Phi, psi and omega in degrees: 000057178283160182050034179272131177261303186239128189236128173258117180260124183256108182119121176255028169290187179297326180289309174309311183294317177295322174304315180294308181306314181286326178291319182296316184296342183257012175101006181265151169273128186239147164225144183240127173256135175233122186293321185283164183288343183226153181278167175115333178064237185270346179267075177233143168257112197252138180290135177224075182311150174292177177305330178251019182082009177296155182292136177197160184219164173222159177261132172285328178238236187292144176287335177202184177246131181274114191239122180274167180291341167208174182125179194295322182289321176301311184294325180296312180300327177288324175292331184264005186051039180258109175257109182304147172298149174308141178293130182248161171299147180267156169282182180312138169241129186233163169233132182266118187203145182059028177082003177214169177261148186232158174303143181288138178272028188281349173251157182299320172303314176300325180293319181296331187256004182295132175281160183090000173252137173290167179304321183295324180296320178294318177295328177295331175296323189287340180279001187301317180293348180272353187276129184291163176290152184276166174233001181275112185295336180267017180294136176281167171302314177305311177292333176293314186283322174297323177294325191261328189235003177093149184305328181297305178303314185298329183268331184276321192238321186300322185298327178292315182295318175284317181294325181289327182265325183247358176060037181200154179292148178298332177289339177262002176245138172274181179290340177301339180291331188223073185300333182301329174311314181303312188295315178302318180294320175302338181258010175119003179115182185302311186284293186295324174299319177301312180290324178284320181281345184090152182289140167265120178249139172286118186242153174257130178278140176299125187093358171088171188301329181293349181297332183293307185297322180291324180288318177301304184307318176299312188285327181290314179086308184275074180232118179258099176278158184072022188236083170286138176273134182262320183199150179256138172229129180272125183269151177309327186286351187091351177273182187232138168244127178254129181256133182251189180297319183227002186222162178218142178219148173253153174205161178282335174212158187236131176246122175272104179243054186240162172303156189310317190278337173282327174295313180301320177299319178288328181279333184318315181282343185269301176220093189298326180287328170293328177289327177293313188291325176291325180296330189280343177292118187286152164224166187244144177258140173239158169232128189235128173253127172255131181222156171234149191211162173301151181286148183248127181299134182094349174257019188297330177265025179082186177205166171217132186226122169248135190255129177297114177291150356272016186300327184285351182052042175106340176281121188262334182158179178211159176215149176232156179291154169289161182294328181272009184291125182293347177284333192275181178263122186308133175090003179228147175268120184258130187234145176242124180240136184233147184224158166104238189064220176289357189256136171296133179266136171304136185300338175280000178256044181259348183225160188297321183307316178282328176291320175303307181305314178302318187282333177288342172303328175259337177241066192297344183281344189296120176283167177310153179284138167275330178215151184214141178214132182250141181231118167273138182231074185297144176053038188289323184237135168287148181260100188268088185285169181303135182081008183298317185306314180298321181294316173287337180300329183283343183297306183309318181295338181275352185251149177304154185305329180260018175238132188232157174223128176223163178150181176310318187289342178264321186250353177116152187285344184270152180301314179304315182294330179289323183292319181293309188291322179288328175294320178291319177298314185294329180292336172282354182256126193249130185283000000 
């Protein structure tokens, strides 16, 4: 995309806003169209007043941002003058398995204490720094962790950790779903790599995760919310005309920062092969229940619960705000419960009373809800199966040189991964 002056980005989610930000910093004139009334896509912080109308909010997507001490996301937050709140101690983290909850094995100490692993399995964990890096580009997450931490861990604990975070079984996901694992392995493994690269802490932005999208849109300026793209037209001059509901605009290049199926619909008249490949990329739907309850002693710092499938019957887990979280309503415990993804949801878990009853199996201390709100999240996650990277790598070559496709299905679902990949992608574009 050399000698480009004006770029039109279709899609005002985090991917589109990041693409616009980095292209503009490199000398391009950019404009963003977003079909919805607000930018941010899934990374929005939505108003949810308390039972008496008190100010309160919920997160449509990530509860916080995983911020390393350096990297693209850290640089971006600095450029936008967004300072994450200081990291605070976290409340209990559990894993639900065999009908009861256990301390989470998400840390190395927790791994060594995790029930269900034999002595040999725990000794195998200690050998992790000695395991050489893998060479199979199609390795599944199950195979990766079985190789590094042993088959016992991969079978006993990994399904809950992966299912609760990525909404799919580890056997169905490739390493493209968690690109950070490759970086860790390149630095010596999970333990040594983590020490060398430094910890990633989940941090809260003032105003919630949605503050990132709002800051990007404000600084960019040329962002049109409520402007869906209806069609793409290739002009004889080599430029593009994008047709909206009541407007049309021309550009030297177009970036599709849209969900795969929406991008495919626009591409079908122009490059049918690329449209077919995009339509074939699978995605996952989620259902999320937000609820507020009376506070529970011991949960002042919030909590996290991941449930081992299939015990949850489609219930994947729950997470709660800390009592001093500025997004919550003072004096109430705010919980987010999520279901679905690649796991079938039991028919009885269609309404809140049955979801709450299933949640109480793991959290018997949880009082009845004072407020409840459901959010459906269609195509919330791309399903990054083994070999996904190779499949999406063929797409750019199938597009005209001035037409681009970016997003979570190409670069990974996490905001840190998107920030890193889109910074590098924009660096390959010469104004």
